[in-house]
KEBADREN-326515 format. One record per residue (C-alpha): residue number from 1; x, y, z; chain. Coordinates in Angstrom, 3 decimals. Last residue first. Example, Ala and Ser with C-alpha at 12.3 -4.5 7.8 and 13.67 -1.06 7.14 Angstrom:
<2; <13.670; -1.060; 7.140>; A>
<1; <12.300; -4.500; 7.800>; A>
! end
This chain:
<441; <94.492; 58.775; 59.186>; A>
<440; <95.151; 62.218; 60.479>; A>
<439; <97.614; 61.069; 63.093>; A>
<438; <99.991; 59.813; 60.425>; A>
<437; <100.887; 56.188; 61.016>; A>
<436; <104.219; 55.799; 62.832>; A>
<435; <102.348; 54.426; 65.765>; A>
<434; <101.551; 55.012; 69.398>; A>
<433; <97.925; 55.984; 68.789>; A>
<432; <96.708; 52.595; 70.060>; A>
<431; <93.938; 52.535; 67.498>; A>
<430; <93.866; 48.722; 67.392>; A>
<429; <95.043; 47.240; 64.157>; A>
<428; <92.840; 46.403; 61.172>; A>
<427; <92.029; 42.799; 60.352>; A>
<426; <89.317; 42.498; 57.738>; A>
<425; <85.998; 41.209; 58.939>; A>
<424; <84.827; 44.649; 59.958>; A>
<423; <84.362; 45.648; 63.592>; A>
<422; <81.131; 47.266; 64.663>; A>
<421; <81.034; 49.072; 67.996>; A>
<420; <77.855; 51.145; 67.762>; A>
<419; <78.195; 54.663; 66.348>; A>
<418; <78.423; 57.910; 68.228>; A>
<417; <77.819; 61.456; 67.164>; A>
<416; <78.811; 64.975; 68.091>; A>
<415; <82.513; 64.490; 67.838>; A>
<414; <84.933; 67.111; 67.014>; A>
<413; <87.129; 70.058; 67.677>; A>
<412; <89.295; 68.173; 70.140>; A>
<411; <90.955; 65.884; 67.567>; A>
<410; <90.183; 62.179; 67.581>; A>
<409; <89.911; 59.011; 69.611>; A>
<408; <86.538; 59.839; 71.109>; A>
<407; <86.490; 59.596; 74.893>; A>
<406; <83.201; 59.641; 76.764>; A>
<405; <80.671; 58.042; 74.473>; A>
<404; <77.141; 58.324; 75.754>; A>
<403; <75.695; 55.006; 76.872>; A>
<402; <74.264; 53.013; 73.923>; A>
<401; <71.114; 54.375; 72.413>; A>
<400; <67.382; 53.749; 72.417>; A>
<399; <65.672; 57.015; 71.564>; A>
<398; <62.701; 57.595; 73.823>; A>
<397; <59.205; 58.313; 72.643>; A>
<396; <56.450; 58.982; 75.122>; A>
<395; <53.199; 57.184; 74.420>; A>
<394; <49.864; 58.742; 73.588>; A>
<393; <49.538; 56.357; 70.617>; A>
<392; <48.540; 58.933; 68.042>; A>
<391; <49.760; 62.296; 69.314>; A>
<390; <52.715; 60.934; 71.241>; A>
<389; <53.987; 58.756; 68.396>; A>
<388; <53.834; 61.542; 65.840>; A>
<387; <55.363; 64.156; 68.140>; A>
<386; <58.186; 61.907; 69.357>; A>
<385; <59.002; 60.683; 65.852>; A>
<384; <59.339; 64.274; 64.706>; A>
<383; <61.599; 65.152; 67.618>; A>
<382; <63.794; 62.095; 67.031>; A>
<381; <64.002; 62.742; 63.296>; A>
<380; <64.829; 66.406; 63.835>; A>
<379; <67.507; 65.601; 66.410>; A>
<378; <69.037; 63.022; 64.078>; A>
<377; <69.075; 65.568; 61.264>; A>
<376; <70.674; 68.084; 63.606>; A>
<375; <73.561; 65.722; 64.286>; A>
<374; <73.987; 64.608; 60.691>; A>
<373; <74.202; 68.216; 59.510>; A>
<372; <76.553; 69.079; 62.376>; A>
<371; <78.866; 66.198; 61.523>; A>
<370; <78.910; 67.212; 57.866>; A>
<369; <79.964; 70.742; 58.790>; A>
<368; <82.505; 69.697; 61.383>; A>
<367; <84.279; 67.436; 58.900>; A>
<366; <86.603; 70.222; 57.758>; A>
<365; <88.053; 70.544; 61.261>; A>
<364; <89.267; 66.965; 61.412>; A>
<363; <87.933; 63.781; 62.944>; A>
<362; <90.737; 61.311; 63.433>; A>
<361; <90.820; 58.407; 61.010>; A>
<360; <91.970; 54.947; 62.042>; A>
<359; <93.046; 52.408; 59.432>; A>
<358; <96.103; 54.283; 58.212>; A>
<357; <97.055; 56.366; 55.181>; A>
<356; <94.959; 59.506; 55.296>; A>
<355; <96.753; 62.311; 53.455>; A>
<354; <93.733; 63.488; 51.509>; A>
<353; <90.510; 62.892; 53.387>; A>
<352; <88.929; 59.454; 53.555>; A>
<351; <85.804; 58.501; 51.624>; A>
<350; <83.139; 56.606; 53.531>; A>
<349; <83.027; 55.842; 57.237>; A>
<348; <83.275; 52.085; 57.650>; A>
<347; <86.478; 51.124; 55.839>; A>
<346; <88.437; 54.046; 57.339>; A>
<345; <87.555; 53.148; 60.914>; A>
<344; <86.319; 56.144; 62.928>; A>
<343; <86.527; 55.497; 66.630>; A>
<342; <83.992; 57.012; 69.000>; A>
<341; <84.930; 55.555; 72.352>; A>
<340; <83.060; 54.530; 75.482>; A>
<339; <82.317; 50.889; 74.729>; A>
<338; <80.759; 49.804; 78.006>; A>
<337; <78.670; 47.078; 76.445>; A>
<336; <80.342; 45.322; 73.549>; A>
<335; <79.827; 41.871; 75.075>; A>
<334; <79.185; 41.271; 78.757>; A>
<333; <78.451; 37.842; 80.232>; A>
<332; <81.560; 37.423; 82.377>; A>
<331; <81.571; 41.022; 83.705>; A>
<330; <84.300; 40.884; 86.350>; A>
<329; <84.585; 43.504; 89.103>; A>
<328; <87.264; 41.497; 90.891>; A>
<327; <88.095; 38.350; 88.862>; A>
<326; <86.274; 35.227; 90.061>; A>
<325; <84.075; 34.745; 86.992>; A>
<324; <86.886; 35.279; 84.491>; A>
<323; <85.514; 37.475; 81.674>; A>
<322; <87.612; 40.432; 82.858>; A>
<321; <90.787; 38.449; 82.210>; A>
<320; <89.904; 37.917; 78.544>; A>
<319; <88.821; 41.553; 78.067>; A>
<318; <92.095; 42.868; 79.447>; A>
<317; <94.408; 40.638; 77.402>; A>
<316; <92.594; 40.407; 74.058>; A>
<315; <92.913; 43.811; 72.390>; A>
<314; <96.055; 44.741; 74.342>; A>
<313; <97.645; 41.684; 72.722>; A>
<312; <97.936; 43.489; 69.374>; A>
<311; <99.476; 40.501; 67.564>; A>
<310; <100.871; 37.740; 69.741>; A>
<309; <104.500; 37.204; 70.762>; A>
<308; <104.306; 38.460; 74.347>; A>
<307; <100.779; 37.126; 74.853>; A>
<306; <101.872; 33.867; 76.525>; A>
<305; <103.759; 35.852; 79.173>; A>
<304; <100.731; 38.028; 79.867>; A>
<303; <98.402; 35.028; 79.928>; A>
<302; <100.583; 33.313; 82.512>; A>
<301; <100.802; 36.429; 84.667>; A>
<300; <97.036; 36.873; 84.543>; A>
<299; <96.482; 33.202; 85.330>; A>
<298; <98.892; 33.380; 88.282>; A>
<297; <97.122; 36.407; 89.781>; A>
<296; <99.405; 39.212; 91.015>; A>
<295; <99.484; 42.127; 88.571>; A>
<294; <96.105; 41.402; 86.984>; A>
<293; <94.484; 41.171; 90.430>; A>
<292; <95.919; 44.525; 91.532>; A>
<291; <94.369; 46.072; 88.428>; A>
<290; <91.062; 44.361; 89.211>; A>
<289; <91.050; 45.788; 92.726>; A>
<288; <91.772; 49.272; 91.363>; A>
<287; <88.673; 49.035; 89.209>; A>
<286; <89.093; 49.181; 85.450>; A>
<285; <87.896; 51.496; 82.665>; A>
<284; <89.130; 50.173; 79.344>; A>
<283; <90.715; 50.802; 75.972>; A>
<282; <92.333; 48.102; 73.856>; A>
<281; <88.859; 47.140; 72.707>; A>
<280; <87.783; 43.577; 72.176>; A>
<279; <88.696; 39.997; 71.379>; A>
<278; <88.317; 37.139; 73.839>; A>
<277; <90.554; 34.144; 74.441>; A>
<276; <89.114; 31.259; 76.437>; A>
<275; <91.682; 30.229; 79.027>; A>
<274; <92.772; 26.595; 79.282>; A>
<273; <95.118; 27.556; 82.126>; A>
<272; <97.602; 28.843; 79.550>; A>
<271; <96.541; 29.601; 75.961>; A>
<270; <97.350; 26.888; 73.407>; A>
<269; <100.855; 26.827; 71.954>; A>
<268; <101.858; 29.152; 69.158>; A>
<267; <102.860; 28.161; 65.649>; A>
<266; <106.177; 29.463; 64.349>; A>
<265; <106.079; 30.705; 60.756>; A>
<264; <106.680; 34.294; 61.832>; A>
<263; <104.331; 37.264; 61.739>; A>
<262; <105.431; 40.933; 61.560>; A>
<261; <105.051; 43.900; 63.910>; A>
<260; <106.268; 47.366; 62.966>; A>
<259; <108.843; 50.022; 63.737>; A>
<258; <110.943; 52.261; 61.516>; A>
<257; <113.286; 55.069; 62.532>; A>
<256; <116.366; 53.055; 61.670>; A>
<255; <115.325; 49.975; 63.655>; A>
<254; <112.457; 48.570; 65.685>; A>
<253; <110.914; 45.328; 64.437>; A>
<252; <108.534; 43.552; 66.779>; A>
<251; <107.891; 39.842; 66.457>; A>
<250; <104.786; 37.751; 66.003>; A>
<249; <104.204; 34.093; 66.829>; A>
<248; <101.393; 32.159; 65.200>; A>
<247; <97.877; 31.205; 66.332>; A>
<246; <97.195; 34.289; 68.482>; A>
<245; <96.573; 36.984; 65.879>; A>
<244; <95.508; 34.328; 63.361>; A>
<243; <92.375; 33.888; 65.475>; A>
<242; <90.919; 37.227; 64.402>; A>
<241; <88.838; 35.985; 61.443>; A>
<240; <87.376; 33.222; 63.619>; A>
<239; <86.061; 35.682; 66.168>; A>
<238; <87.631; 35.845; 69.651>; A>
<237; <84.805; 35.632; 72.173>; A>
<236; <83.384; 39.124; 72.525>; A>
<235; <84.570; 42.556; 73.623>; A>
<234; <84.082; 45.741; 75.621>; A>
<233; <86.247; 45.937; 78.750>; A>
<232; <84.454; 48.085; 81.323>; A>
<231; <85.138; 46.796; 84.825>; A>
<230; <82.475; 46.628; 87.535>; A>
<229; <82.203; 48.142; 91.018>; A>
<228; <79.446; 50.521; 89.902>; A>
<227; <79.084; 49.918; 86.169>; A>
<226; <75.354; 50.526; 85.773>; A>
<225; <75.451; 53.891; 87.497>; A>
<224; <78.604; 54.781; 89.398>; A>
<223; <80.769; 54.720; 86.284>; A>
<222; <78.379; 57.011; 84.407>; A>
<221; <78.164; 59.397; 87.358>; A>
<220; <81.959; 59.508; 87.543>; A>
<219; <82.251; 60.246; 83.831>; A>
<218; <79.677; 63.016; 84.040>; A>
<217; <81.526; 64.574; 86.972>; A>
<216; <84.821; 64.582; 85.079>; A>
<215; <83.070; 66.289; 82.194>; A>
<214; <82.067; 64.611; 78.941>; A>
<213; <83.334; 65.088; 75.390>; A>
<212; <86.832; 63.948; 76.268>; A>
<211; <89.824; 64.084; 73.875>; A>
<210; <92.056; 61.285; 72.665>; A>
<209; <95.036; 61.882; 70.375>; A>
<208; <97.691; 61.388; 73.060>; A>
<207; <96.371; 58.000; 74.068>; A>
<206; <94.044; 57.141; 76.906>; A>
<205; <93.708; 54.543; 79.644>; A>
<204; <91.169; 54.882; 82.456>; A>
<203; <91.816; 53.667; 86.006>; A>
<202; <89.144; 53.422; 88.685>; A>
<201; <88.892; 54.104; 92.419>; A>
<200; <92.016; 56.038; 93.372>; A>
<199; <93.861; 56.463; 96.660>; A>
<198; <96.789; 58.827; 96.217>; A>
<197; <99.875; 57.470; 97.974>; A>
<196; <100.789; 55.651; 94.764>; A>
<195; <101.990; 52.060; 94.889>; A>
<194; <99.127; 50.749; 92.749>; A>
<193; <99.820; 53.546; 90.257>; A>
<192; <103.441; 52.621; 89.531>; A>
<191; <102.606; 49.029; 88.679>; A>
<190; <99.700; 50.265; 86.589>; A>
<189; <101.980; 52.594; 84.651>; A>
<188; <104.277; 49.744; 83.663>; A>
<187; <101.211; 47.658; 82.781>; A>
<186; <100.024; 50.306; 80.347>; A>
<185; <103.405; 50.443; 78.604>; A>
<184; <103.552; 46.634; 78.513>; A>
<183; <100.373; 46.513; 76.434>; A>
<182; <101.875; 48.807; 73.806>; A>
<181; <105.177; 46.910; 73.967>; A>
<180; <103.360; 43.702; 73.031>; A>
<179; <102.986; 44.938; 69.463>; A>
<178; <100.162; 46.347; 67.359>; A>
<177; <101.952; 49.674; 66.946>; A>
<176; <105.436; 49.417; 68.383>; A>
<175; <106.225; 51.240; 71.618>; A>
<174; <109.847; 51.510; 72.593>; A>
<173; <108.977; 51.198; 76.264>; A>
<172; <109.577; 53.404; 79.277>; A>
<171; <109.902; 52.384; 82.923>; A>
<170; <109.250; 54.659; 85.901>; A>
<169; <106.154; 56.060; 84.247>; A>
<168; <106.085; 59.858; 84.100>; A>
<167; <104.236; 61.572; 86.933>; A>
<166; <101.186; 63.718; 87.570>; A>
<165; <99.655; 64.123; 91.039>; A>
<164; <102.256; 66.469; 92.512>; A>
<163; <102.115; 68.815; 89.542>; A>
<162; <104.543; 71.385; 88.106>; A>
<161; <107.279; 68.839; 87.377>; A>
<160; <104.920; 67.070; 84.978>; A>
<159; <104.905; 70.040; 82.634>; A>
<158; <108.692; 70.298; 82.492>; A>
<157; <108.909; 66.520; 82.027>; A>
<156; <106.638; 66.749; 78.991>; A>
<155; <108.931; 69.406; 77.517>; A>
<154; <112.022; 67.296; 78.204>; A>
<153; <110.509; 64.247; 76.521>; A>
<152; <109.666; 66.314; 73.439>; A>
<151; <113.171; 67.794; 73.370>; A>
<150; <114.636; 64.278; 73.553>; A>
<149; <112.698; 63.081; 70.531>; A>
<148; <110.280; 60.169; 71.145>; A>
<147; <111.646; 56.648; 70.712>; A>
<146; <111.242; 55.854; 74.421>; A>
<145; <107.538; 56.504; 74.060>; A>
<144; <106.343; 58.732; 76.881>; A>
<143; <104.082; 56.979; 79.370>; A>
<142; <102.246; 59.516; 81.514>; A>
<141; <100.680; 58.372; 84.780>; A>
<140; <97.980; 60.701; 86.088>; A>
<139; <96.320; 60.903; 89.494>; A>
<138; <92.970; 62.471; 90.343>; A>
<137; <92.068; 64.775; 93.253>; A>
<136; <93.644; 67.816; 91.565>; A>
<135; <91.492; 67.366; 88.444>; A>
<134; <92.901; 67.320; 84.921>; A>
<133; <90.818; 65.836; 82.108>; A>
<132; <90.576; 68.828; 79.757>; A>
<131; <93.922; 70.350; 80.702>; A>
<130; <95.664; 67.034; 80.020>; A>
<129; <94.010; 66.702; 76.613>; A>
<128; <94.974; 70.232; 75.607>; A>
<127; <98.538; 69.672; 76.810>; A>
<126; <98.765; 66.416; 74.846>; A>
<125; <97.532; 68.119; 71.673>; A>
<124; <100.145; 70.842; 72.105>; A>
<123; <102.920; 68.284; 72.561>; A>
<122; <102.115; 66.480; 69.311>; A>
<121; <104.172; 63.288; 69.614>; A>
<120; <104.809; 60.072; 71.559>; A>
<119; <102.069; 59.672; 74.127>; A>
<118; <100.530; 56.965; 76.301>; A>
<117; <98.179; 58.349; 78.946>; A>
<116; <97.228; 56.235; 81.959>; A>
<115; <94.649; 57.981; 84.112>; A>
<114; <93.634; 57.328; 87.698>; A>
<113; <90.273; 58.518; 88.966>; A>
<112; <89.450; 59.825; 92.404>; A>
<111; <85.972; 59.763; 93.916>; A>
<110; <85.617; 61.870; 97.077>; A>
<109; <86.431; 65.211; 95.452>; A>
<108; <84.179; 64.445; 92.515>; A>
<107; <81.124; 63.977; 94.700>; A>
<106; <81.990; 67.039; 96.761>; A>
<105; <82.032; 69.175; 93.618>; A>
<104; <84.441; 71.143; 91.417>; A>
<103; <87.556; 69.727; 93.046>; A>
<102; <90.333; 72.335; 93.263>; A>
<101; <93.125; 73.693; 91.031>; A>
<100; <91.663; 73.417; 87.527>; A>
<99; <94.393; 74.134; 84.978>; A>
<98; <94.034; 77.448; 83.160>; A>
<97; <96.966; 77.182; 80.734>; A>
<96; <98.258; 80.655; 81.587>; A>
<95; <97.753; 80.301; 85.330>; A>
<94; <99.130; 76.810; 85.823>; A>
<93; <102.034; 77.357; 83.426>; A>
<92; <102.972; 80.726; 84.900>; A>
<91; <102.842; 79.309; 88.425>; A>
<90; <105.177; 76.568; 87.237>; A>
<89; <107.863; 79.067; 86.239>; A>
<88; <109.555; 78.116; 83.009>; A>
<87; <112.051; 75.863; 81.326>; A>
<86; <112.416; 75.114; 77.629>; A>
<85; <109.489; 73.554; 75.798>; A>
<84; <107.310; 74.426; 78.759>; A>
<83; <107.628; 78.128; 77.916>; A>
<82; <106.327; 77.788; 74.398>; A>
<81; <103.105; 76.412; 75.820>; A>
<80; <103.136; 79.051; 78.547>; A>
<79; <103.079; 81.811; 75.939>; A>
<78; <99.681; 80.577; 74.795>; A>
<77; <99.441; 80.366; 70.976>; A>
<76; <97.458; 83.301; 69.645>; A>
<75; <99.669; 84.029; 66.656>; A>
<74; <100.433; 80.342; 66.076>; A>
<73; <96.725; 79.603; 66.050>; A>
<72; <96.117; 82.502; 63.699>; A>
<71; <98.481; 81.089; 61.085>; A>
<70; <97.106; 77.538; 61.347>; A>
<69; <93.578; 78.880; 61.312>; A>
<68; <94.243; 80.681; 58.054>; A>
<67; <95.441; 77.456; 56.483>; A>
<66; <92.476; 75.485; 57.832>; A>
<65; <90.021; 78.235; 56.925>; A>
<64; <91.019; 77.789; 53.276>; A>
<63; <88.820; 74.670; 53.175>; A>
<62; <85.642; 76.549; 54.049>; A>
<61; <83.339; 73.825; 55.395>; A>
<60; <80.695; 76.130; 56.835>; A>
<59; <81.561; 74.933; 60.348>; A>
<58; <85.187; 75.820; 59.648>; A>
<57; <84.269; 79.317; 58.497>; A>
<56; <82.187; 79.910; 61.617>; A>
<55; <85.045; 78.638; 63.772>; A>
<54; <87.413; 81.102; 62.113>; A>
<53; <85.094; 84.004; 62.770>; A>
<52; <84.761; 83.062; 66.440>; A>
<51; <88.465; 82.270; 67.076>; A>
<50; <89.613; 84.963; 66.667>; A>
<49; <87.613; 88.072; 65.875>; A>
<48; <89.683; 89.006; 62.830>; A>
<47; <92.514; 86.572; 62.154>; A>
<46; <93.554; 88.290; 58.963>; A>
<45; <94.934; 86.260; 56.110>; A>
<44; <96.505; 88.242; 53.323>; A>
<43; <98.924; 85.627; 51.979>; A>
<42; <96.710; 82.791; 53.193>; A>
<41; <94.156; 83.798; 50.579>; A>
<40; <90.501; 83.007; 50.972>; A>
<39; <88.033; 83.844; 48.213>; A>
<38; <89.518; 81.233; 45.891>; A>
<37; <88.707; 78.387; 48.245>; A>
<36; <85.139; 79.596; 48.413>; A>
<35; <84.801; 79.211; 44.661>; A>
<34; <85.789; 75.513; 44.921>; A>
<33; <83.582; 74.616; 47.871>; A>
<32; <80.339; 75.963; 46.440>; A>
<31; <79.275; 72.728; 44.777>; A>
<30; <79.986; 70.695; 47.907>; A>
<29; <78.029; 73.091; 50.133>; A>
<28; <74.947; 72.926; 47.941>; A>
<27; <75.247; 69.150; 47.666>; A>
<26; <75.450; 68.762; 51.457>; A>
<25; <72.614; 71.183; 52.139>; A>
<24; <70.336; 69.444; 49.618>; A>
<23; <71.206; 65.974; 50.903>; A>
<22; <70.547; 66.992; 54.522>; A>
<21; <67.183; 68.534; 53.623>; A>
<20; <66.115; 65.508; 51.567>; A>
<19; <67.107; 63.105; 54.342>; A>
<18; <65.175; 65.166; 56.898>; A>
<17; <62.050; 65.100; 54.711>; A>
<16; <62.305; 61.356; 54.068>; A>
<15; <62.892; 60.564; 57.747>; A>
<14; <59.904; 62.645; 58.806>; A>
<13; <57.701; 60.987; 56.167>; A>
<12; <58.788; 57.558; 57.395>; A>
<11; <57.759; 58.531; 60.940>; A>
<10; <54.370; 59.820; 59.841>; A>
<9; <53.641; 56.735; 57.753>; A>
<8; <54.652; 54.362; 60.535>; A>
<7; <52.555; 56.190; 63.121>; A>
<6; <49.547; 56.336; 60.830>; A>
<5; <49.850; 52.618; 60.156>; A>
<4; <49.865; 51.936; 63.904>; A>
<3; <46.909; 54.262; 64.562>; A>
<2; <44.642; 52.508; 61.998>; A>
<1; <43.941; 54.059; 58.612>; A>
! end
């Protein structure tokens, strides 16, 4: 057997063994799920060594752990979180919620990021996100959906009042999922940010259900590497199956607690300035110079006006402008590079959990077990491939991957894996998070 055949055989054997192990563990856990549910009773739930024991149960896939966790979470809920829902001392908020109060390195202190966060519900999730990304040298614009309850708006305002570098956008939108209002919310924040006294280098947009898996320093290093001075707007020329988004006019419906976008029979004109329309992610990392360009350039203004009655314009606006050769930080030849999000589409990730109704699924606690199995299986395969290849061909093995994902659109107790940006041929909306769709699906 020649070295190449030996390498192939060894690698295939590793994959087969790892697949068998994963299948065995999965089936074993699935069969034992029902009895485990009976062992836990929310009526006599005891938090024990919280959260260690609870986390262990979640990793093992114990379904009753969710109910117990809900009880324990309320028991151990920070007092400051309840405080911000009324009025409280800012020093209490900063201390109890453990916000970082100084730059953690010289590199971070000299490289400020701007964040645009669009929110409309789940105050606790927003606080967790803000704590995770907060740095005193950064600046944060919070867009609160105009439809949000007044007590929610007041609580967010109480938090914002405690920081000089966090503010609520000067203009609020009634955000409709898939509508122009979602794009307008970002632009409102951008207009505020360019007039800020804080000098920032890049802007990153998030929604209230995002959560980082990389540190502020990691993000800066990633930006400074391949993307130094460039914008990250993953996308391609608008595919044929997406052209209906810009071929007819769409309107937003907001009434009686309902909001959605619907098509009309009116055909749209061609894009202004003979622009080629691209399709991509609604999420980006943009240079300050590019932001200023989008707010002043005639083509950007024309495209914005033309996009008012299109479907999910935030998925074509930024990527289209970033493909212009003379735009600051443009990447005319890029495609899906720079995709920094782990987004779970329901038609790509198997069976959805009960209660999932939308197109985007947020990773939940009960999926930790399967995620860990997949994660360790990948590690085992990579290690095995490394040993086989090194021993026979004397070459080092490196796993070819896309850059590490920074912001999964999901709950904080999640992602260990990434998948390449693959969009199905059916038309699902962008995961803008500002939607009436349940956050769990």
